[in-house]
HTML snippet that shows the backbone in 3Dmol.js (N, CA, C, O; Angstrom):
<script src="https://3Dmol.org/build/3Dmol-min.js"></script>
<div id="view" style="width:600px;height:400px;position:relative"></div>
<script>
const pdb = `
ATOM      1  N   MET A   1     109.658 119.071 106.632  1.00  0.00           N
ATOM      2  CA  MET A   1     109.490 117.389 106.694  1.00  0.00           C
ATOM      3  C   MET A   1     109.476 117.097 108.316  1.00  0.00           C
ATOM      4  O   MET A   1     110.354 117.701 108.931  1.00  0.00           O
ATOM      5  N   GLU A   2     108.701 116.351 109.007  1.00  0.00           N
ATOM      6  CA  GLU A   2     108.943 116.242 110.202  1.00  0.00           C
ATOM      7  C   GLU A   2     109.554 114.442 110.124  1.00  0.00           C
ATOM      8  O   GLU A   2     108.988 113.433 109.703  1.00  0.00           O
ATOM      9  N   ILE A   3     111.056 114.665 110.788  1.00  0.00           N
ATOM     10  CA  ILE A   3     111.588 113.132 111.129  1.00  0.00           C
ATOM     11  C   ILE A   3     111.193 112.770 112.401  1.00  0.00           C
ATOM     12  O   ILE A   3     111.398 113.339 113.473  1.00  0.00           O
ATOM     13  N   ARG A   4     110.230 111.115 111.984  1.00  0.00           N
ATOM     14  CA  ARG A   4     110.053 110.953 113.369  1.00  0.00           C
ATOM     15  C   ARG A   4     111.479 109.236 113.445  1.00  0.00           C
ATOM     16  O   ARG A   4     112.019 108.560 112.569  1.00  0.00           O
ATOM     17  N   LEU A   5     111.515 109.229 114.835  1.00  0.00           N
ATOM     18  CA  LEU A   5     112.821 107.981 114.761  1.00  0.00           C
ATOM     19  C   LEU A   5     111.993 106.687 115.139  1.00  0.00           C
ATOM     20  O   LEU A   5     112.908 106.041 115.649  1.00  0.00           O
ATOM     21  N   ASN A   6     110.870 105.866 115.235  1.00  0.00           N
ATOM     22  CA  ASN A   6     110.427 104.993 115.398  1.00  0.00           C
ATOM     23  C   ASN A   6     109.538 104.448 114.201  1.00  0.00           C
ATOM     24  O   ASN A   6     109.187 105.328 113.415  1.00  0.00           O
ATOM     25  N   CYS A   7     109.187 103.392 113.967  1.00  0.00           N
ATOM     26  CA  CYS A   7     107.754 103.002 113.593  1.00  0.00           C
ATOM     27  C   CYS A   7     106.931 103.169 114.397  1.00  0.00           C
ATOM     28  O   CYS A   7     107.103 102.690 115.518  1.00  0.00           O
ATOM     29  N   GLU A   8     105.668 103.965 114.068  1.00  0.00           N
ATOM     30  CA  GLU A   8     104.856 103.962 114.899  1.00  0.00           C
ATOM     31  C   GLU A   8     103.477 102.846 115.183  1.00  0.00           C
ATOM     32  O   GLU A   8     102.417 103.115 115.747  1.00  0.00           O
ATOM     33  N   ASN A   9     103.949 101.436 114.536  1.00  0.00           N
ATOM     34  CA  ASN A   9     103.349 100.350 114.686  1.00  0.00           C
ATOM     35  C   ASN A   9     104.182  99.686 115.325  1.00  0.00           C
ATOM     36  O   ASN A   9     103.940  99.444 116.508  1.00  0.00           O
ATOM     37  N   CYS A  10     105.135  99.313 114.848  1.00  0.00           N
ATOM     38  CA  CYS A  10     105.896  98.212 115.547  1.00  0.00           C
ATOM     39  C   CYS A  10     107.188  99.311 116.756  1.00  0.00           C
ATOM     40  O   CYS A  10     108.106  98.865 117.445  1.00  0.00           O
ATOM     41  N   ASP A  11     106.869 100.353 116.638  1.00  0.00           N
ATOM     42  CA  ASP A  11     107.870 100.789 117.336  1.00  0.00           C
ATOM     43  C   ASP A  11     109.542 100.696 116.917  1.00  0.00           C
ATOM     44  O   ASP A  11     110.212 101.326 117.734  1.00  0.00           O
ATOM     45  N   LYS A  12     110.225 100.165 116.018  1.00  0.00           N
ATOM     46  CA  LYS A  12     111.624 100.198 115.593  1.00  0.00           C
ATOM     47  C   LYS A  12     111.959 101.202 115.214  1.00  0.00           C
ATOM     48  O   LYS A  12     111.382 101.863 114.350  1.00  0.00           O
ATOM     49  N   PRO A  13     113.292 101.593 115.991  1.00  0.00           N
ATOM     50  CA  PRO A  13     114.035 102.150 115.808  1.00  0.00           C
ATOM     51  C   PRO A  13     114.155 102.864 114.402  1.00  0.00           C
ATOM     52  O   PRO A  13     114.289 102.132 113.421  1.00  0.00           O
ATOM     53  N   LEU A  14     114.118 104.262 114.220  1.00  0.00           N
ATOM     54  CA  LEU A  14     114.086 104.671 112.422  1.00  0.00           C
ATOM     55  C   LEU A  14     114.972 105.951 112.265  1.00  0.00           C
ATOM     56  O   LEU A  14     114.549 107.033 111.859  1.00  0.00           O
ATOM     57  N   PRO A  15     116.430 105.645 112.691  1.00  0.00           N
ATOM     58  CA  PRO A  15     117.001 106.818 112.419  1.00  0.00           C
ATOM     59  C   PRO A  15     116.903 107.732 111.548  1.00  0.00           C
ATOM     60  O   PRO A  15     116.212 107.411 110.581  1.00  0.00           O
ATOM     61  N   ASN A  16     117.348 108.782 111.528  1.00  0.00           N
ATOM     62  CA  ASN A  16     117.442 109.757 110.340  1.00  0.00           C
ATOM     63  C   ASN A  16     118.031 108.811 108.653  1.00  0.00           C
ATOM     64  O   ASN A  16     117.505 108.730 107.543  1.00  0.00           O
ATOM     65  N   HIS A  17     119.355 108.233 109.243  1.00  0.00           N
ATOM     66  CA  HIS A  17     119.945 107.674 108.212  1.00  0.00           C
ATOM     67  C   HIS A  17     119.148 106.033 107.672  1.00  0.00           C
ATOM     68  O   HIS A  17     119.645 105.404 106.738  1.00  0.00           O
ATOM     69  N   SER A  18     118.262 105.673 108.198  1.00  0.00           N
ATOM     70  CA  SER A  18     117.861 104.463 107.959  1.00  0.00           C
ATOM     71  C   SER A  18     117.265 104.105 106.716  1.00  0.00           C
ATOM     72  O   SER A  18     116.439 104.949 106.368  1.00  0.00           O
ATOM     73  N   ASP A  19     117.372 103.292 106.039  1.00  0.00           N
ATOM     74  CA  ASP A  19     117.059 102.920 104.961  1.00  0.00           C
ATOM     75  C   ASP A  19     115.204 102.435 104.836  1.00  0.00           C
ATOM     76  O   ASP A  19     114.362 102.591 103.951  1.00  0.00           O
ATOM     77  N   GLU A  20     115.186 102.003 105.774  1.00  0.00           N
ATOM     78  CA  GLU A  20     113.698 101.446 106.121  1.00  0.00           C
ATOM     79  C   GLU A  20     112.683 102.344 106.523  1.00  0.00           C
ATOM     80  O   GLU A  20     111.764 101.815 107.148  1.00  0.00           O
ATOM     81  N   ALA A  21     112.600 103.644 106.319  1.00  0.00           N
ATOM     82  CA  ALA A  21     112.252 104.303 106.901  1.00  0.00           C
ATOM     83  C   ALA A  21     110.998 104.762 105.845  1.00  0.00           C
ATOM     84  O   ALA A  21     111.365 105.000 104.694  1.00  0.00           O
ATOM     85  N   MET A  22     109.626 104.899 106.125  1.00  0.00           N
ATOM     86  CA  MET A  22     108.672 105.219 105.098  1.00  0.00           C
ATOM     87  C   MET A  22     107.614 106.131 105.484  1.00  0.00           C
ATOM     88  O   MET A  22     106.872 105.926 106.445  1.00  0.00           O
ATOM     89  N   ILE A  23     107.539 107.390 104.532  1.00  0.00           N
ATOM     90  CA  ILE A  23     106.431 108.349 105.305  1.00  0.00           C
ATOM     91  C   ILE A  23     105.297 108.407 104.366  1.00  0.00           C
ATOM     92  O   ILE A  23     105.265 107.929 103.233  1.00  0.00           O
ATOM     93  N   CYS A  24     104.176 109.190 105.111  1.00  0.00           N
ATOM     94  CA  CYS A  24     102.996 108.792 103.924  1.00  0.00           C
ATOM     95  C   CYS A  24     103.238 110.673 103.509  1.00  0.00           C
ATOM     96  O   CYS A  24     104.315 111.202 103.782  1.00  0.00           O
ATOM     97  N   THR A  25     102.606 111.119 103.144  1.00  0.00           N
ATOM     98  CA  THR A  25     102.683 112.604 102.680  1.00  0.00           C
ATOM     99  C   THR A  25     102.154 113.956 103.651  1.00  0.00           C
ATOM    100  O   THR A  25     101.955 115.149 103.424  1.00  0.00           O
ATOM    101  N   LEU A  26     102.032 112.890 105.080  1.00  0.00           N
ATOM    102  CA  LEU A  26     101.927 114.088 106.414  1.00  0.00           C
ATOM    103  C   LEU A  26     102.923 113.433 107.197  1.00  0.00           C
ATOM    104  O   LEU A  26     102.946 113.758 108.385  1.00  0.00           O
ATOM    105  N   ASP A  27     103.596 112.743 106.880  1.00  0.00           N
ATOM    106  CA  ASP A  27     104.887 112.326 107.378  1.00  0.00           C
ATOM    107  C   ASP A  27     104.989 111.931 108.454  1.00  0.00           C
ATOM    108  O   ASP A  27     105.797 112.340 109.288  1.00  0.00           O
ATOM    109  N   CYS A  28     103.847 110.718 108.655  1.00  0.00           N
ATOM    110  CA  CYS A  28     103.544 109.247 109.137  1.00  0.00           C
ATOM    111  C   CYS A  28     104.582 108.345 108.648  1.00  0.00           C
ATOM    112  O   CYS A  28     104.846 108.032 107.487  1.00  0.00           O
ATOM    113  N   THR A  29     105.116 107.988 109.735  1.00  0.00           N
ATOM    114  CA  THR A  29     106.786 107.432 109.783  1.00  0.00           C
ATOM    115  C   THR A  29     106.075 105.564 110.111  1.00  0.00           C
ATOM    116  O   THR A  29     105.266 105.261 110.988  1.00  0.00           O
ATOM    117  N   PHE A  30     106.624 104.762 109.239  1.00  0.00           N
ATOM    118  CA  PHE A  30     106.459 103.492 109.672  1.00  0.00           C
ATOM    119  C   PHE A  30     107.973 102.845 108.983  1.00  0.00           C
ATOM    120  O   PHE A  30     108.746 103.454 108.244  1.00  0.00           O
ATOM    121  N   CYS A  31     108.067 101.790 109.358  1.00  0.00           N
ATOM    122  CA  CYS A  31     109.578 101.121 108.780  1.00  0.00           C
ATOM    123  C   CYS A  31     108.903  99.896 107.651  1.00  0.00           C
ATOM    124  O   CYS A  31     107.931  99.187 107.909  1.00  0.00           O
ATOM    125  N   LYS A  32     109.497  99.883 106.693  1.00  0.00           N
ATOM    126  CA  LYS A  32     109.098  99.295 105.256  1.00  0.00           C
ATOM    127  C   LYS A  32     108.383  97.910 105.741  1.00  0.00           C
ATOM    128  O   LYS A  32     107.385  97.544 105.121  1.00  0.00           O
ATOM    129  N   ASP A  33     108.937  97.024 106.985  1.00  0.00           N
ATOM    130  CA  ASP A  33     108.521  95.635 107.215  1.00  0.00           C
ATOM    131  C   ASP A  33     106.708  96.085 107.149  1.00  0.00           C
ATOM    132  O   ASP A  33     105.812  95.807 106.352  1.00  0.00           O
ATOM    133  N   CYS A  34     106.760  96.836 108.315  1.00  0.00           N
ATOM    134  CA  CYS A  34     105.587  97.231 108.580  1.00  0.00           C
ATOM    135  C   CYS A  34     104.031  97.883 107.773  1.00  0.00           C
ATOM    136  O   CYS A  34     102.812  97.861 107.942  1.00  0.00           O
ATOM    137  N   VAL A  35     105.211  98.515 106.691  1.00  0.00           N
ATOM    138  CA  VAL A  35     104.129  99.246 105.457  1.00  0.00           C
ATOM    139  C   VAL A  35     103.740  98.368 104.565  1.00  0.00           C
ATOM    140  O   VAL A  35     102.646  98.547 104.029  1.00  0.00           O
ATOM    141  N   ASP A  36     104.712  96.985 104.132  1.00  0.00           N
ATOM    142  CA  ASP A  36     104.276  96.047 103.203  1.00  0.00           C
ATOM    143  C   ASP A  36     103.243  94.744 103.821  1.00  0.00           C
ATOM    144  O   ASP A  36     102.260  94.273 103.249  1.00  0.00           O
ATOM    145  N   THR A  37     103.804  94.347 105.153  1.00  0.00           N
ATOM    146  CA  THR A  37     103.080  93.302 105.561  1.00  0.00           C
ATOM    147  C   THR A  37     101.343  93.393 106.377  1.00  0.00           C
ATOM    148  O   THR A  37     100.404  92.615 106.550  1.00  0.00           O
ATOM    149  N   VAL A  38     101.676  94.879 106.709  1.00  0.00           N
ATOM    150  CA  VAL A  38     100.519  94.907 107.804  1.00  0.00           C
ATOM    151  C   VAL A  38      99.874  96.145 107.266  1.00  0.00           C
ATOM    152  O   VAL A  38      98.699  96.280 107.607  1.00  0.00           O
ATOM    153  N   LEU A  39     100.259  96.861 106.681  1.00  0.00           N
ATOM    154  CA  LEU A  39      99.794  98.490 105.822  1.00  0.00           C
ATOM    155  C   LEU A  39      99.074  98.037 104.406  1.00  0.00           C
ATOM    156  O   LEU A  39      97.903  98.163 104.050  1.00  0.00           O
ATOM    157  N   LYS A  40     100.320  97.409 103.671  1.00  0.00           N
ATOM    158  CA  LYS A  40      99.430  96.678 102.421  1.00  0.00           C
ATOM    159  C   LYS A  40      99.234  98.384 102.017  1.00  0.00           C
ATOM    160  O   LYS A  40      98.172  98.849 101.603  1.00  0.00           O
ATOM    161  N   ASN A  41     100.773  99.360 102.285  1.00  0.00           N
ATOM    162  CA  ASN A  41     100.618 100.296 101.570  1.00  0.00           C
ATOM    163  C   ASN A  41      99.955 101.633 101.968  1.00  0.00           C
ATOM    164  O   ASN A  41     100.417 102.749 101.730  1.00  0.00           O
ATOM    165  N   VAL A  42      98.574 101.294 102.738  1.00  0.00           N
ATOM    166  CA  VAL A  42      97.619 102.402 103.183  1.00  0.00           C
ATOM    167  C   VAL A  42      97.989 102.751 104.638  1.00  0.00           C
ATOM    168  O   VAL A  42      98.072 101.981 105.595  1.00  0.00           O
ATOM    169  N   CYS A  43      98.234 104.340 104.585  1.00  0.00           N
ATOM    170  CA  CYS A  43      98.481 104.851 105.768  1.00  0.00           C
ATOM    171  C   CYS A  43      97.097 105.151 106.707  1.00  0.00           C
ATOM    172  O   CYS A  43      96.093 105.758 106.333  1.00  0.00           O
ATOM    173  N   PRO A  44      97.306 104.643 107.819  1.00  0.00           N
ATOM    174  CA  PRO A  44      95.857 104.042 108.970  1.00  0.00           C
ATOM    175  C   PRO A  44      95.707 105.231 108.898  1.00  0.00           C
ATOM    176  O   PRO A  44      94.527 105.303 108.555  1.00  0.00           O
ATOM    177  N   ASN A  45      96.054 106.190 108.976  1.00  0.00           N
ATOM    178  CA  ASN A  45      96.210 107.624 109.902  1.00  0.00           C
ATOM    179  C   ASN A  45      95.539 108.566 108.733  1.00  0.00           C
ATOM    180  O   ASN A  45      94.386 108.796 109.100  1.00  0.00           O
ATOM    181  N   CYS A  46      95.670 108.888 108.095  1.00  0.00           N
ATOM    182  CA  CYS A  46      95.345 109.436 106.450  1.00  0.00           C
ATOM    183  C   CYS A  46      94.993 108.741 104.678  1.00  0.00           C
ATOM    184  O   CYS A  46      94.740 109.258 103.590  1.00  0.00           O
ATOM    185  N   GLY A  47      95.146 107.445 105.149  1.00  0.00           N
ATOM    186  CA  GLY A  47      94.877 106.719 103.942  1.00  0.00           C
ATOM    187  C   GLY A  47      96.047 106.984 102.808  1.00  0.00           C
ATOM    188  O   GLY A  47      95.788 106.254 101.851  1.00  0.00           O
ATOM    189  N   GLY A  48      97.202 107.736 102.568  1.00  0.00           N
ATOM    190  CA  GLY A  48      97.955 107.503 101.496  1.00  0.00           C
ATOM    191  C   GLY A  48      98.691 106.569 101.411  1.00  0.00           C
ATOM    192  O   GLY A  48      98.945 105.946 102.441  1.00  0.00           O
ATOM    193  N   GLY A  49      98.988 106.364 100.770  1.00  0.00           N
ATOM    194  CA  GLY A  49     100.727 105.539 100.229  1.00  0.00           C
ATOM    195  C   GLY A  49     101.893 106.214 100.941  1.00  0.00           C
ATOM    196  O   GLY A  49     101.871 107.201 101.677  1.00  0.00           O
ATOM    197  N   PHE A  50     103.047 105.355 100.501  1.00  0.00           N
ATOM    198  CA  PHE A  50     104.067 105.400 101.362  1.00  0.00           C
ATOM    199  C   PHE A  50     105.356 105.530 100.750  1.00  0.00           C
ATOM    200  O   PHE A  50     105.436 104.610  99.936  1.00  0.00           O
ATOM    201  N   GLU A  51     105.999 105.950 100.743  1.00  0.00           N
ATOM    202  CA  GLU A  51     107.773 106.444  99.761  1.00  0.00           C
ATOM    203  C   GLU A  51     108.580 106.266 101.023  1.00  0.00           C
ATOM    204  O   GLU A  51     108.149 106.296 102.176  1.00  0.00           O
ATOM    205  N   LYS A  52     109.988 106.051 100.567  1.00  0.00           N
ATOM    206  CA  LYS A  52     111.063 105.857 101.157  1.00  0.00           C
ATOM    207  C   LYS A  52     111.372 107.184 101.442  1.00  0.00           C
ATOM    208  O   LYS A  52     111.392 108.052 100.569  1.00  0.00           O
ATOM    209  N   ARG A  53     111.691 107.454 102.991  1.00  0.00           N
ATOM    210  CA  ARG A  53     111.892 108.912 103.864  1.00  0.00           C
ATOM    211  C   ARG A  53     113.103 109.019 103.481  1.00  0.00           C
ATOM    212  O   ARG A  53     113.877 108.078 103.660  1.00  0.00           O
ATOM    213  N   PRO A  54     113.612 110.475 102.730  1.00  0.00           N
ATOM    214  CA  PRO A  54     115.038 110.744 102.464  1.00  0.00           C
ATOM    215  C   PRO A  54     115.633 111.495 104.097  1.00  0.00           C
ATOM    216  O   PRO A  54     115.068 112.078 105.022  1.00  0.00           O
ATOM    217  N   THR A  55     117.119 111.068 103.781  1.00  0.00           N
ATOM    218  CA  THR A  55     117.899 111.420 105.193  1.00  0.00           C
ATOM    219  C   THR A  55     118.143 112.493 105.101  1.00  0.00           C
ATOM    220  O   THR A  55     118.240 112.951 103.962  1.00  0.00           O
ATOM    221  N   ARG A  56     118.316 113.230 106.072  1.00  0.00           N
ATOM    222  CA  ARG A  56     118.566 114.811 106.238  1.00  0.00           C
ATOM    223  C   ARG A  56     119.819 115.237 106.079  1.00  0.00           C
ATOM    224  O   ARG A  56     120.607 115.042 107.004  1.00  0.00           O
ATOM    225  N   PRO A  57     120.069 115.616 105.398  1.00  0.00           N
ATOM    226  CA  PRO A  57     121.674 115.665 105.570  1.00  0.00           C
ATOM    227  C   PRO A  57     122.904 116.883 106.774  1.00  0.00           C
ATOM    228  O   PRO A  57     122.922 118.106 106.916  1.00  0.00           O
ATOM    229  N   LYS A  58     123.445 116.166 107.173  1.00  0.00           N
ATOM    230  CA  LYS A  58     124.167 116.386 108.320  1.00  0.00           C
ATOM    231  C   LYS A  58     123.783 118.245 108.915  1.00  0.00           C
ATOM    232  O   LYS A  58     123.175 118.535 109.945  1.00  0.00           O
ATOM    233  N   LYS A  59     124.222 118.990 108.138  1.00  0.00           N
ATOM    234  CA  LYS A  59     124.380 120.232 108.373  1.00  0.00           C
ATOM    235  C   LYS A  59     122.691 120.829 108.736  1.00  0.00           C
ATOM    236  O   LYS A  59     122.578 121.905 109.323  1.00  0.00           O
ATOM    237  N   TYR A  60     121.751 120.228 108.433  1.00  0.00           N
ATOM    238  CA  TYR A  60     120.677 120.488 108.417  1.00  0.00           C
ATOM    239  C   TYR A  60     120.073 119.756 110.105  1.00  0.00           C
ATOM    240  O   TYR A  60     119.265 120.484 110.681  1.00  0.00           O
ATOM    241  N   LEU A  61     120.291 118.962 110.540  1.00  0.00           N
ATOM    242  CA  LEU A  61     120.107 118.393 111.470  1.00  0.00           C
ATOM    243  C   LEU A  61     120.223 119.113 113.027  1.00  0.00           C
ATOM    244  O   LEU A  61     119.719 118.596 114.025  1.00  0.00           O
ATOM    245  N   GLU A  62     120.866 120.206 113.038  1.00  0.00           N
ATOM    246  CA  GLU A  62     120.776 121.018 114.364  1.00  0.00           C
ATOM    247  C   GLU A  62     119.390 121.814 113.982  1.00  0.00           C
ATOM    248  O   GLU A  62     118.772 122.033 115.023  1.00  0.00           O
ATOM    249  N   LYS A  63     118.948 122.139 113.238  1.00  0.00           N
ATOM    250  CA  LYS A  63     118.535 123.627 112.678  1.00  0.00           C
ATOM    251  C   LYS A  63     117.018 123.217 112.761  1.00  0.00           C
ATOM    252  O   LYS A  63     116.111 123.835 113.320  1.00  0.00           O
ATOM    253  N   TYR A  64     116.925 121.387 111.702  1.00  0.00           N
ATOM    254  CA  TYR A  64     115.902 121.271 112.213  1.00  0.00           C
ATOM    255  C   TYR A  64     115.542 119.480 112.375  1.00  0.00           C
ATOM    256  O   TYR A  64     115.118 118.612 111.612  1.00  0.00           O
ATOM    257  N   PRO A  65     115.935 119.530 113.664  1.00  0.00           N
ATOM    258  CA  PRO A  65     116.210 118.423 114.613  1.00  0.00           C
ATOM    259  C   PRO A  65     114.903 117.382 114.274  1.00  0.00           C
ATOM    260  O   PRO A  65     113.854 117.660 113.692  1.00  0.00           O
ATOM    261  N   PRO A  66     115.256 116.348 114.733  1.00  0.00           N
ATOM    262  CA  PRO A  66     114.672 114.841 114.281  1.00  0.00           C
ATOM    263  C   PRO A  66     113.234 115.538 115.690  1.00  0.00           C
ATOM    264  O   PRO A  66     113.406 116.279 116.657  1.00  0.00           O
ATOM    265  N   ARG A  67     112.036 114.911 115.200  1.00  0.00           N
ATOM    266  CA  ARG A  67     111.047 115.174 116.783  1.00  0.00           C
ATOM    267  C   ARG A  67     111.569 114.421 118.134  1.00  0.00           C
ATOM    268  O   ARG A  67     112.238 113.455 117.768  1.00  0.00           O
ATOM    269  N   LYS A  68     111.522 114.489 119.389  1.00  0.00           N
ATOM    270  CA  LYS A  68     112.355 113.952 120.458  1.00  0.00           C
ATOM    271  C   LYS A  68     111.251 112.922 120.560  1.00  0.00           C
ATOM    272  O   LYS A  68     111.632 111.753 120.491  1.00  0.00           O
ATOM    273  N   ASP A  69     109.706 113.175 120.741  1.00  0.00           N
ATOM    274  CA  ASP A  69     108.422 112.491 121.163  1.00  0.00           C
ATOM    275  C   ASP A  69     108.005 111.210 120.188  1.00  0.00           C
ATOM    276  O   ASP A  69     107.741 111.456 119.011  1.00  0.00           O
ATOM    277  N   LYS A  70     107.954 110.054 120.602  1.00  0.00           N
ATOM    278  CA  LYS A  70     107.549 108.993 119.811  1.00  0.00           C
ATOM    279  C   LYS A  70     106.453 109.366 119.562  1.00  0.00           C
ATOM    280  O   LYS A  70     105.922 110.118 120.378  1.00  0.00           O
ATOM    281  N   VAL A  71     105.735 108.984 118.372  1.00  0.00           N
ATOM    282  CA  VAL A  71     104.802 108.628 117.914  1.00  0.00           C
ATOM    283  C   VAL A  71     104.180 107.242 118.432  1.00  0.00           C
ATOM    284  O   VAL A  71     104.443 107.424 119.620  1.00  0.00           O
ATOM    285  N   PHE A  72     103.866 106.620 118.421  1.00  0.00           N
ATOM    286  CA  PHE A  72     102.888 104.854 118.884  1.00  0.00           C
ATOM    287  C   PHE A  72     101.952 104.450 118.718  1.00  0.00           C
ATOM    288  O   PHE A  72     101.317 104.025 119.683  1.00  0.00           O
ATOM    289  N   LYS A  73     101.475 104.395 117.546  1.00  0.00           N
ATOM    290  CA  LYS A  73      99.941 103.784 117.569  1.00  0.00           C
ATOM    291  C   LYS A  73      99.416 102.165 116.705  1.00  0.00           C
ATOM    292  O   LYS A  73      98.480 102.068 115.912  1.00  0.00           O
ATOM    293  N   PRO A  74     100.256 101.146 117.121  1.00  0.00           N
ATOM    294  CA  PRO A  74      99.868 100.022 117.066  1.00  0.00           C
ATOM    295  C   PRO A  74      98.709  99.873 116.145  1.00  0.00           C
ATOM    296  O   PRO A  74      97.711 100.456 116.569  1.00  0.00           O
ATOM    297  N   VAL A  75      98.545  99.239 114.968  1.00  0.00           N
ATOM    298  CA  VAL A  75      97.324  98.882 114.140  1.00  0.00           C
ATOM    299  C   VAL A  75      97.031  97.358 114.263  1.00  0.00           C
ATOM    300  O   VAL A  75      97.784  96.447 113.917  1.00  0.00           O
ATOM    301  N   LEU A  76      95.460  97.228 114.970  1.00  0.00           N
ATOM    302  CA  LEU A  76      95.631  96.302 115.946  1.00  0.00           C
ATOM    303  C   LEU A  76      94.372  95.589 114.750  1.00  0.00           C
ATOM    304  O   LEU A  76      94.534  94.479 114.242  1.00  0.00           O
ATOM    305  N   GLU A  77      93.279  96.389 114.495  1.00  0.00           N
ATOM    306  CA  GLU A  77      92.510  96.232 113.141  1.00  0.00           C
ATOM    307  C   GLU A  77      92.186  97.499 112.763  1.00  0.00           C
ATOM    308  O   GLU A  77      91.887  98.398 113.549  1.00  0.00           O
ATOM    309  N   ASN A  78      92.234  97.585 111.682  1.00  0.00           N
ATOM    310  CA  ASN A  78      91.255  98.995 111.012  1.00  0.00           C
ATOM    311  C   ASN A  78      90.699  98.661 109.486  1.00  0.00           C
ATOM    312  O   ASN A  78      91.244  98.235 108.468  1.00  0.00           O
ATOM    313  N   LYS A  79      89.288  99.080 109.838  1.00  0.00           N
ATOM    314  CA  LYS A  79      88.759  98.640 108.722  1.00  0.00           C
ATOM    315  C   LYS A  79      88.883  99.874 107.505  1.00  0.00           C
ATOM    316  O   LYS A  79      88.217  99.923 106.471  1.00  0.00           O
ATOM    317  N   PHE A  80      89.737 100.658 107.867  1.00  0.00           N
ATOM    318  CA  PHE A  80      89.956 102.163 106.569  1.00  0.00           C
ATOM    319  C   PHE A  80      91.062 101.315 105.995  1.00  0.00           C
ATOM    320  O   PHE A  80      91.211 101.368 104.774  1.00  0.00           O
ATOM    321  N   LEU A  81      91.959 100.444 106.793  1.00  0.00           N
ATOM    322  CA  LEU A  81      92.969  99.540 105.653  1.00  0.00           C
ATOM    323  C   LEU A  81      91.869  98.470 104.665  1.00  0.00           C
ATOM    324  O   LEU A  81      92.000  98.571 103.445  1.00  0.00           O
ATOM    325  N   GLU A  82      91.065  97.708 105.075  1.00  0.00           N
ATOM    326  CA  GLU A  82      90.642  96.871 104.576  1.00  0.00           C
ATOM    327  C   GLU A  82      90.231  97.274 103.181  1.00  0.00           C
ATOM    328  O   GLU A  82      90.659  96.789 102.134  1.00  0.00           O
ATOM    329  N   LYS A  83      89.115  98.474 103.356  1.00  0.00           N
ATOM    330  CA  LYS A  83      88.414  99.252 102.505  1.00  0.00           C
ATOM    331  C   LYS A  83      89.191  99.666 101.454  1.00  0.00           C
ATOM    332  O   LYS A  83      88.747  99.726 100.307  1.00  0.00           O
ATOM    333  N   ASN A  84      90.807 100.084 101.879  1.00  0.00           N
ATOM    334  CA  ASN A  84      91.274 101.326 100.629  1.00  0.00           C
ATOM    335  C   ASN A  84      92.508 100.532 100.278  1.00  0.00           C
ATOM    336  O   ASN A  84      93.222 101.289  99.620  1.00  0.00           O
ATOM    337  N   VAL A  85      93.261  99.002 100.454  1.00  0.00           N
ATOM    338  CA  VAL A  85      93.978  98.471 100.016  1.00  0.00           C
ATOM    339  C   VAL A  85      93.865  98.384  98.643  1.00  0.00           C
ATOM    340  O   VAL A  85      94.855  98.624  97.951  1.00  0.00           O
ATOM    341  N   SER A  86      92.739  98.058  98.110  1.00  0.00           N
ATOM    342  CA  SER A  86      92.844  97.723  96.660  1.00  0.00           C
ATOM    343  C   SER A  86      92.573  98.849  95.496  1.00  0.00           C
ATOM    344  O   SER A  86      92.453  98.676  94.283  1.00  0.00           O
ATOM    345  N   ILE A  87      92.509 100.184  96.346  1.00  0.00           N
ATOM    346  CA  ILE A  87      92.505 101.514  95.757  1.00  0.00           C
ATOM    347  C   ILE A  87      93.334 102.321  95.837  1.00  0.00           C
ATOM    348  O   ILE A  87      93.662 103.065  96.762  1.00  0.00           O
ATOM    349  N   ASP A  88      93.984 102.083  94.066  1.00  0.00           N
ATOM    350  CA  ASP A  88      95.071 103.340  93.992  1.00  0.00           C
ATOM    351  C   ASP A  88      95.610 104.431  95.081  1.00  0.00           C
ATOM    352  O   ASP A  88      94.606 105.060  95.416  1.00  0.00           O
ATOM    353  N   PRO A  89      96.845 104.982  95.846  1.00  0.00           N
ATOM    354  CA  PRO A  89      96.610 105.513  96.782  1.00  0.00           C
ATOM    355  C   PRO A  89      96.414 107.098  96.194  1.00  0.00           C
ATOM    356  O   PRO A  89      96.193 108.114  96.854  1.00  0.00           O
ATOM    357  N   ARG A  90      96.563 106.963  94.804  1.00  0.00           N
ATOM    358  CA  ARG A  90      96.518 108.504  94.319  1.00  0.00           C
ATOM    359  C   ARG A  90      94.861 109.186  94.115  1.00  0.00           C
ATOM    360  O   ARG A  90      94.590 110.363  93.879  1.00  0.00           O
ATOM    361  N   LYS A  91      93.835 107.953  94.304  1.00  0.00           N
ATOM    362  CA  LYS A  91      92.554 107.715  94.095  1.00  0.00           C
ATOM    363  C   LYS A  91      91.719 107.560  95.258  1.00  0.00           C
ATOM    364  O   LYS A  91      90.523 107.336  95.070  1.00  0.00           O
ATOM    365  N   ARG A  92      92.276 107.665  96.722  1.00  0.00           N
ATOM    366  CA  ARG A  92      91.715 107.026  97.318  1.00  0.00           C
ATOM    367  C   ARG A  92      90.923 108.614  97.754  1.00  0.00           C
ATOM    368  O   ARG A  92      89.996 108.640  98.563  1.00  0.00           O
TER     369      ARG A  92
END
`;
const viewer = $3Dmol.createViewer("view");
viewer.addModel(pdb, "pdb");
viewer.setStyle({}, {cartoon: {color: "spectrum"}});
viewer.zoomTo();
viewer.render();
</script>
């Protein structure tokens, strides 16, 4: 699992220990607020739903460090979201 340290939409910091970090099946990372209010539980990259990102234990952070570069792709308008918001993530 890739630990991304910011929300891809609003750029909010999401450190390893953040309770606000949400991920999809491909590790796309967004804050809980963006997932709930902007994305409506539809990943704009892959169409999956979101779950709370687990915290990586300290002993593994050195061996498997968080991603160093930022992924920042604000969602301005996304027809994909509109099309899939009413479909269960398991059926998209």
